[in-house]
C-alpha positions as CSV (number, residue, x, y, z in Angstrom):
1,M,90.4,91.8,95.1
2,I,91.9,94.2,97.6
3,V,88.9,93.7,99.9
4,L,89.7,90.0,100.1
5,R,93.1,90.8,101.5
6,D,91.5,93.3,103.8
7,V,89.2,90.7,105.3
8,E,91.7,87.9,105.5
9,N,94.1,90.1,107.5
10,G,91.2,91.7,109.6
11,I,92.2,95.3,108.9
12,S,90.2,98.4,107.7
13,L,91.1,99.7,104.3
14,I,90.8,102.9,102.2
15,R,91.1,102.3,98.5
16,Q,92.0,105.6,96.8
17,S,92.1,105.8,93.1
18,Y,92.3,108.5,90.4
19,A,89.6,108.7,87.8
20,C,87.7,105.7,89.2
21,L,85.8,104.6,92.3
22,S,87.4,105.2,95.7
23,M,86.0,103.3,98.7
24,A,86.5,102.8,102.4
25,F,86.0,99.3,103.9
26,H,85.4,98.0,107.5
27,C,87.7,95.3,108.8
28,L,85.0,92.7,108.0
29,G,84.7,93.8,104.4
30,E,81.6,96.1,104.7
31,P,81.8,99.2,102.5
32,L,81.6,102.3,104.6
33,A,81.9,105.0,102.0
34,A,82.3,105.4,98.2
35,M,83.0,108.2,95.9
36,D,82.8,108.1,92.1
37,Y,85.3,110.4,90.5
38,F,83.1,111.2,87.5
39,H,79.9,111.9,89.5
40,T,81.3,114.0,92.4
41,K,82.4,117.7,92.0
42,D,84.3,118.1,95.3
43,R,86.1,114.7,95.1
44,V,86.5,114.3,98.8
45,L,85.8,111.0,100.4
46,T,84.9,111.1,104.1
47,A,84.4,108.0,106.3
48,H,84.7,107.0,109.9
49,I,87.1,104.0,109.8
50,P,87.5,101.8,112.9
51,S,91.1,101.6,114.0
52,R,90.8,98.2,115.7
53,R,92.0,95.0,114.1
54,V,90.1,91.7,114.1
55,N,92.1,88.5,114.6
56,T,91.6,86.1,111.8
57,F,92.7,82.5,111.2
58,Y,95.0,83.6,108.3
59,G,96.3,86.5,110.3
60,L,97.3,84.2,113.1
61,T,98.7,81.4,111.1
62,G,99.9,83.0,107.9
63,D,100.8,80.7,105.0
64,W,101.3,77.6,107.3
65,F,97.9,76.2,106.6
66,P,98.2,76.0,102.8
67,V,101.8,74.8,103.1
68,L,100.6,71.9,105.4
69,C,97.8,71.0,103.0
70,I,100.2,70.1,100.2
71,P,102.0,67.3,102.1
72,M,98.6,66.1,103.5
73,L,97.3,65.8,99.9
74,G,100.4,63.7,99.1
75,I,99.8,61.4,102.1
76,L,96.1,61.0,101.1
77,I,97.0,60.1,97.6
78,W,99.6,57.6,98.8
79,I,97.0,56.0,101.2
80,A,94.5,55.8,98.4
81,A,97.0,54.2,96.0
82,R,98.0,51.6,98.7
83,K,94.3,50.7,99.3
84,K,93.7,50.3,95.5
85,G,96.7,48.0,95.2
86,N,95.5,45.6,97.9
């Protein structure tokens, strides 16, 4: 799930975990490196992570789009109810 937040904000991510799978992701969601805790003896994850950020629609608008969709749904339901009543 954290990769979805990574992509929607357009940032690179390193997900470090203990006794699990640690991974590094590109700002577009591509996995760059992975390390399984139980199958690696040195337990060091190395990856070249880009420091640039990608502008995304969600990153630019935030929660305004979903907030505006709720009143639009109400308006469409109201219009459909008026047409059905005629």
